[in-house]
C-alpha positions as protocol buffer text, in pm:
chain_id: "A"
residue {
  index: 1
  type: UNK
  ca { x: 3126 y: -28 z: -217 }
}
residue {
  index: 2
  type: UNK
  ca { x: 3103 y: 243 z: 52 }
}
residue {
  index: 3
  type: UNK
  ca { x: 2847 y: 510 z: 111 }
}
residue {
  index: 4
  type: UNK
  ca { x: 2834 y: 749 z: -186 }
}
residue {
  index: 5
  type: UNK
  ca { x: 2913 y: 1111 z: -104 }
}
residue {
  index: 6
  type: UNK
  ca { x: 2573 y: 1216 z: -237 }
}
residue {
  index: 7
  type: UNK
  ca { x: 2379 y: 956 z: -37 }
}
residue {
  index: 8
  type: UNK
  ca { x: 2012 y: 1048 z: -14 }
}
residue {
  index: 9
  type: UNK
  ca { x: 1816 y: 828 z: 231 }
}
residue {
  index: 10
  type: UNK
  ca { x: 1486 y: 918 z: 59 }
}
residue {
  index: 11
  type: UNK
  ca { x: 1609 y: 801 z: -282 }
}
residue {
  index: 12
  type: UNK
  ca { x: 1766 y: 488 z: -134 }
}
residue {
  index: 13
  type: UNK
  ca { x: 1456 y: 375 z: 56 }
}
residue {
  index: 14
  type: UNK
  ca { x: 1234 y: 455 z: -243 }
}
residue {
  index: 15
  type: UNK
  ca { x: 1447 y: 220 z: -455 }
}
residue {
  index: 16
  type: UNK
  ca { x: 1434 y: -50 z: -187 }
}
residue {
  index: 17
  type: UNK
  ca { x: 1058 y: -8 z: -151 }
}
residue {
  index: 18
  type: UNK
  ca { x: 1017 y: -84 z: -520 }
}
residue {
  index: 19
  type: UNK
  ca { x: 1217 y: -407 z: -482 }
}
residue {
  index: 20
  type: UNK
  ca { x: 1024 y: -531 z: -179 }
}
residue {
  index: 21
  type: UNK
  ca { x: 693 y: -421 z: -330 }
}
residue {
  index: 22
  type: UNK
  ca { x: 750 y: -613 z: -650 }
}
residue {
  index: 23
  type: UNK
  ca { x: 944 y: -917 z: -521 }
}
residue {
  index: 24
  type: UNK
  ca { x: 848 y: -945 z: -154 }
}
residue {
  index: 25
  type: UNK
  ca { x: 1073 y: -989 z: 146 }
}
residue {
  index: 26
  type: UNK
  ca { x: 1209 y: -1332 z: 59 }
}
residue {
  index: 27
  type: UNK
  ca { x: 1241 y: -1251 z: -310 }
}
residue {
  index: 28
  type: UNK
  ca { x: 1465 y: -949 z: -243 }
}
residue {
  index: 29
  type: UNK
  ca { x: 1825 y: -1025 z: -157 }
}
residue {
  index: 30
  type: UNK
  ca { x: 2071 y: -799 z: 18 }
}
residue {
  index: 31
  type: UNK
  ca { x: 2268 y: -793 z: -307 }
}
residue {
  index: 32
  type: UNK
  ca { x: 1956 y: -661 z: -485 }
}
residue {
  index: 33
  type: UNK
  ca { x: 1928 y: -389 z: -223 }
}
residue {
  index: 34
  type: UNK
  ca { x: 2298 y: -300 z: -254 }
}
residue {
  index: 35
  type: UNK
  ca { x: 2264 y: -271 z: -633 }
}
residue {
  index: 36
  type: UNK
  ca { x: 1947 y: -62 z: -614 }
}
residue {
  index: 37
  type: UNK
  ca { x: 2087 y: 182 z: -359 }
}
residue {
  index: 38
  type: UNK
  ca { x: 2454 y: 184 z: -450 }
}
residue {
  index: 39
  type: UNK
  ca { x: 2527 y: 123 z: -81 }
}
residue {
  index: 40
  type: UNK
  ca { x: 2735 y: -148 z: 79 }
}
residue {
  index: 41
  type: UNK
  ca { x: 2582 y: -383 z: 334 }
}
residue {
  index: 42
  type: UNK
  ca { x: 2766 y: -208 z: 617 }
}
residue {
  index: 43
  type: UNK
  ca { x: 2619 y: 131 z: 522 }
}
residue {
  index: 44
  type: UNK
  ca { x: 2271 y: -15 z: 490 }
}
residue {
  index: 45
  type: UNK
  ca { x: 2298 y: -184 z: 829 }
}
residue {
  index: 46
  type: UNK
  ca { x: 2433 y: 135 z: 984 }
}
residue {
  index: 47
  type: UNK
  ca { x: 2132 y: 326 z: 846 }
}
residue {
  index: 48
  type: UNK
  ca { x: 1855 y: 68 z: 901 }
}
residue {
  index: 49
  type: UNK
  ca { x: 1988 y: -204 z: 1132 }
}
residue {
  index: 50
  type: UNK
  ca { x: 1926 y: -515 z: 920 }
}
residue {
  index: 51
  type: UNK
  ca { x: 1714 y: -643 z: 631 }
}
residue {
  index: 52
  type: UNK
  ca { x: 1405 y: -636 z: 853 }
}
residue {
  index: 53
  type: UNK
  ca { x: 1477 y: -273 z: 945 }
}
residue {
  index: 54
  type: UNK
  ca { x: 1516 y: -189 z: 577 }
}
residue {
  index: 55
  type: UNK
  ca { x: 1182 y: -360 z: 507 }
}
residue {
  index: 56
  type: UNK
  ca { x: 1007 y: -167 z: 786 }
}
residue {
  index: 57
  type: UNK
  ca { x: 1152 y: 160 z: 653 }
}
residue {
  index: 58
  type: UNK
  ca { x: 1024 y: 68 z: 306 }
}
residue {
  index: 59
  type: UNK
  ca { x: 675 y: 6 z: 448 }
}
residue {
  index: 60
  type: UNK
  ca { x: 680 y: 347 z: 621 }
}
residue {
  index: 61
  type: UNK
  ca { x: 791 y: 508 z: 296 }
}
residue {
  index: 62
  type: UNK
  ca { x: 509 y: 335 z: 110 }
}
residue {
  index: 63
  type: UNK
  ca { x: 251 y: 464 z: 353 }
}
residue {
  index: 64
  type: UNK
  ca { x: 395 y: 817 z: 351 }
}
residue {
  index: 65
  type: UNK
  ca { x: 396 y: 835 z: -28 }
}
residue {
  index: 66
  type: UNK
  ca { x: 183 y: 584 z: -219 }
}
residue {
  index: 67
  type: UNK
  ca { x: -83 y: 521 z: 46 }
}
residue {
  index: 68
  type: UNK
  ca { x: -113 y: 897 z: 106 }
}
residue {
  index: 69
  type: UNK
  ca { x: -222 y: 924 z: -258 }
}
residue {
  index: 70
  type: UNK
  ca { x: -554 y: 768 z: -152 }
}
residue {
  index: 71
  type: UNK
  ca { x: -624 y: 1068 z: 69 }
}
residue {
  index: 72
  type: UNK
  ca { x: -535 y: 1306 z: -213 }
}
residue {
  index: 73
  type: UNK
  ca { x: -766 y: 1125 z: -457 }
}
residue {
  index: 74
  type: UNK
  ca { x: -1049 y: 1127 z: -207 }
}
residue {
  index: 75
  type: UNK
  ca { x: -1002 y: 1498 z: -140 }
}
residue {
  index: 76
  type: UNK
  ca { x: -1055 y: 1584 z: -508 }
}
residue {
  index: 77
  type: UNK
  ca { x: -1428 y: 1509 z: -488 }
}
residue {
  index: 78
  type: UNK
  ca { x: -1684 y: 1658 z: -252 }
}
residue {
  index: 79
  type: UNK
  ca { x: -1926 y: 1369 z: -301 }
}
residue {
  index: 80
  type: UNK
  ca { x: -1805 y: 1056 z: -113 }
}
residue {
  index: 81
  type: UNK
  ca { x: -1938 y: 814 z: -376 }
}
residue {
  index: 82
  type: UNK
  ca { x: -1754 y: 999 z: -653 }
}
residue {
  index: 83
  type: UNK
  ca { x: -1442 y: 1015 z: -436 }
}
residue {
  index: 84
  type: UNK
  ca { x: -1434 y: 640 z: -374 }
}
residue {
  index: 85
  type: UNK
  ca { x: -1521 y: 566 z: -738 }
}
residue {
  index: 86
  type: UNK
  ca { x: -1218 y: 776 z: -837 }
}
residue {
  index: 87
  type: UNK
  ca { x: -991 y: 602 z: -588 }
}
residue {
  index: 88
  type: UNK
  ca { x: -1103 y: 256 z: -695 }
}
residue {
  index: 89
  type: UNK
  ca { x: -1070 y: 349 z: -1063 }
}
residue {
  index: 90
  type: UNK
  ca { x: -708 y: 449 z: -999 }
}
residue {
  index: 91
  type: UNK
  ca { x: -645 y: 109 z: -840 }
}
residue {
  index: 92
  type: UNK
  ca { x: -811 y: -74 z: -1129 }
}
residue {
  index: 93
  type: UNK
  ca { x: -604 y: 121 z: -1382 }
}
residue {
  index: 94
  type: UNK
  ca { x: -311 y: -92 z: -1269 }
}
residue {
  index: 95
  type: UNK
  ca { x: -495 y: -396 z: -1409 }
}
residue {
  index: 96
  type: UNK
  ca { x: -404 y: -268 z: -1755 }
}
residue {
  index: 97
  type: UNK
  ca { x: -38 y: -242 z: -1658 }
}
residue {
  index: 98
  type: UNK
  ca { x: 215 y: -520 z: -1687 }
}
residue {
  index: 99
  type: UNK
  ca { x: 355 y: -432 z: -1341 }
}
residue {
  index: 100
  type: UNK
  ca { x: 73 y: -543 z: -1114 }
}
residue {
  index: 101
  type: UNK
  ca { x: 228 y: -469 z: -778 }
}
residue {
  index: 102
  type: UNK
  ca { x: -96 y: -441 z: -584 }
}
residue {
  index: 103
  type: UNK
  ca { x: -64 y: -279 z: -242 }
}
residue {
  index: 104
  type: UNK
  ca { x: 266 y: -314 z: -59 }
}
residue {
  index: 105
  type: UNK
  ca { x: 84 y: -315 z: 277 }
}
residue {
  index: 106
  type: UNK
  ca { x: -149 y: -591 z: 154 }
}
residue {
  index: 107
  type: UNK
  ca { x: 147 y: -787 z: 21 }
}
residue {
  index: 108
  type: UNK
  ca { x: 333 y: -746 z: 350 }
}
residue {
  index: 109
  type: UNK
  ca { x: 21 y: -845 z: 541 }
}
residue {
  index: 110
  type: UNK
  ca { x: -11 y: -1167 z: 346 }
}
residue {
  index: 111
  type: UNK
  ca { x: 362 y: -1240 z: 337 }
}
residue {
  index: 112
  type: UNK
  ca { x: 515 y: -1140 z: 671 }
}
residue {
  index: 113
  type: UNK
  ca { x: 268 y: -1067 z: 951 }
}
residue {
  index: 114
  type: UNK
  ca { x: 246 y: -1423 z: 1083 }
}
residue {
  index: 115
  type: UNK
  ca { x: 625 y: -1450 z: 1079 }
}
residue {
  index: 116
  type: UNK
  ca { x: 717 y: -1111 z: 1225 }
}
residue {
  index: 117
  type: UNK
  ca { x: 496 y: -937 z: 1483 }
}
residue {
  index: 118
  type: UNK
  ca { x: 665 y: -598 z: 1426 }
}
residue {
  index: 119
  type: UNK
  ca { x: 572 y: -611 z: 1058 }
}
residue {
  index: 120
  type: UNK
  ca { x: 221 y: -722 z: 1156 }
}
residue {
  index: 121
  type: UNK
  ca { x: 190 y: -421 z: 1385 }
}
residue {
  index: 122
  type: UNK
  ca { x: 322 y: -185 z: 1116 }
}
residue {
  index: 123
  type: UNK
  ca { x: 71 y: -320 z: 863 }
}
residue {
  index: 124
  type: UNK
  ca { x: -227 y: -315 z: 1100 }
}
residue {
  index: 125
  type: UNK
  ca { x: -140 y: 38 z: 1219 }
}
residue {
  index: 126
  type: UNK
  ca { x: -117 y: 159 z: 858 }
}
residue {
  index: 127
  type: UNK
  ca { x: -448 y: -8 z: 773 }
}
residue {
  index: 128
  type: UNK
  ca { x: -608 y: 159 z: 1075 }
}
residue {
  index: 129
  type: UNK
  ca { x: -484 y: 497 z: 950 }
}
residue {
  index: 130
  type: UNK
  ca { x: -645 y: 412 z: 614 }
}
residue {
  index: 131
  type: UNK
  ca { x: -973 y: 341 z: 796 }
}
residue {
  index: 132
  type: UNK
  ca { x: -948 y: 687 z: 954 }
}
residue {
  index: 133
  type: UNK
  ca { x: -875 y: 846 z: 615 }
}
residue {
  index: 134
  type: UNK
  ca { x: -1186 y: 680 z: 472 }
}
residue {
  index: 135
  type: UNK
  ca { x: -1388 y: 780 z: 781 }
}
residue {
  index: 136
  type: UNK
  ca { x: -1299 y: 1146 z: 733 }
}
residue {
  index: 137
  type: UNK
  ca { x: -1431 y: 1131 z: 377 }
}
residue {
  index: 138
  type: UNK
  ca { x: -1752 y: 956 z: 484 }
}
residue {
  index: 139
  type: UNK
  ca { x: -1805 y: 1169 z: 793 }
}
residue {
  index: 140
  type: UNK
  ca { x: -1816 y: 834 z: 973 }
}
residue {
  index: 141
  type: UNK
  ca { x: -1884 y: 901 z: 1342 }
}
residue {
  index: 142
  type: UNK
  ca { x: -1963 y: 542 z: 1438 }
}
residue {
  index: 143
  type: UNK
  ca { x: -1727 y: 448 z: 1722 }
}
residue {
  index: 144
  type: UNK
  ca { x: -1649 y: 123 z: 1543 }
}
residue {
  index: 145
  type: UNK
  ca { x: -1614 y: 297 z: 1204 }
}
residue {
  index: 146
  type: UNK
  ca { x: -1796 y: 3 z: 1046 }
}
residue {
  index: 147
  type: UNK
  ca { x: -1872 y: 178 z: 715 }
}
residue {
  index: 148
  type: UNK
  ca { x: -1511 y: 291 z: 675 }
}
residue {
  index: 149
  type: UNK
  ca { x: -1382 y: -55 z: 758 }
}
residue {
  index: 150
  type: UNK
  ca { x: -1617 y: -204 z: 497 }
}
residue {
  index: 151
  type: UNK
  ca { x: -1472 y: 28 z: 232 }
}
residue {
  index: 152
  type: UNK
  ca { x: -1117 y: -65 z: 339 }
}
residue {
  index: 153
  type: UNK
  ca { x: -1209 y: -432 z: 293 }
}
residue {
  index: 154
  type: UNK
  ca { x: -1334 y: -353 z: -58 }
}
residue {
  index: 155
  type: UNK
  ca { x: -1018 y: -149 z: -129 }
}
residue {
  index: 156
  type: UNK
  ca { x: -783 y: -422 z: -2 }
}
residue {
  index: 157
  type: UNK
  ca { x: -972 y: -692 z: -192 }
}
residue {
  index: 158
  type: UNK
  ca { x: -952 y: -483 z: -505 }
}
residue {
  index: 159
  type: UNK
  ca { x: -576 y: -428 z: -464 }
}
residue {
  index: 160
  type: UNK
  ca { x: -523 y: -803 z: -418 }
}
residue {
  index: 161
  type: UNK
  ca { x: -746 y: -884 z: -717 }
}
residue {
  index: 162
  type: UNK
  ca { x: -543 y: -651 z: -937 }
}
residue {
  index: 163
  type: UNK
  ca { x: -215 y: -809 z: -826 }
}
residue {
  index: 164
  type: UNK
  ca { x: -360 y: -1157 z: -882 }
}
residue {
  index: 165
  type: UNK
  ca { x: -439 y: -1076 z: -1244 }
}
residue {
  index: 166
  type: UNK
  ca { x: -804 y: -973 z: -1230 }
}
residue {
  index: 167
  type: UNK
  ca { x: -934 y: -848 z: -1564 }
}
residue {
  index: 168
  type: UNK
  ca { x: -1013 y: -480 z: -1605 }
}
residue {
  index: 169
  type: UNK
  ca { x: -1381 y: -494 z: -1714 }
}
residue {
  index: 170
  type: UNK
  ca { x: -1498 y: -738 z: -1443 }
}
residue {
  index: 171
  type: UNK
  ca { x: -1316 y: -531 z: -1178 }
}
residue {
  index: 172
  type: UNK
  ca { x: -1491 y: -215 z: -1300 }
}
residue {
  index: 173
  type: UNK
  ca { x: -1829 y: -392 z: -1285 }
}
residue {
  index: 174
  type: UNK
  ca { x: -1755 y: -525 z: -937 }
}
residue {
  index: 175
  type: UNK
  ca { x: -1658 y: -184 z: -804 }
}
residue {
  index: 176
  type: UNK
  ca { x: -1969 y: -27 z: -955 }
}
residue {
  index: 177
  type: UNK
  ca { x: -2182 y: -294 z: -787 }
}
residue {
  index: 178
  type: UNK
  ca { x: -2006 y: -251 z: -450 }
}
residue {
  index: 179
  type: UNK
  ca { x: -2043 y: 126 z: -458 }
}
residue {
  index: 180
  type: UNK
  ca { x: -2410 y: 99 z: -557 }
}
residue {
  index: 181
  type: UNK
  ca { x: -2474 y: -133 z: -262 }
}
residue {
  index: 182
  type: UNK
  ca { x: -2263 y: 68 z: -21 }
}
residue {
  index: 183
  type: UNK
  ca { x: -2405 y: 409 z: -100 }
}
residue {
  index: 184
  type: UNK
  ca { x: -2763 y: 282 z: -111 }
}
residue {
  index: 185
  type: UNK
  ca { x: -2697 y: 158 z: 247 }
}
residue {
  index: 186
  type: UNK
  ca { x: -2758 y: -207 z: 167 }
}
residue {
  index: 187
  type: UNK
  ca { x: -2428 y: -307 z: 329 }
}
């Protein structure tokens, strides 16, 4: 199986991202990747180096596409509380779906960062960019960005709770409570 004449790196890495996102690093074999992309191992290695390189490319793709959706959702609302309520509601909507993937960055953080420092750096850098995205919405000028980091912790916890099977109604109530506390400046 060689490289198809109509090889599109964007389509290939999007397919691989879905595999890693759903099954994790260890749960995704090179054969799975070959089937999903239609590429032979040699072509994949030529493009990405090795399985780790493919995984890192999938993480970058996730951040560029799915994680960037957070910024788009936040931008739809002028009021920060409404913006974060909308973002968190979109995350919770996955709790009603049978494909509870959670957040690929969160999954990678839990799965690979202690094993592979490059993946740890990629995840922490992406999370830091999320902090900055949240800070822009909040107008957070604190040098430590404490308020933005607190919202990222809520966001990450929510994503993990959805993946772990959290029920829709309790997640909605929890988010409402967190936003009430956060925007009344009690946290």
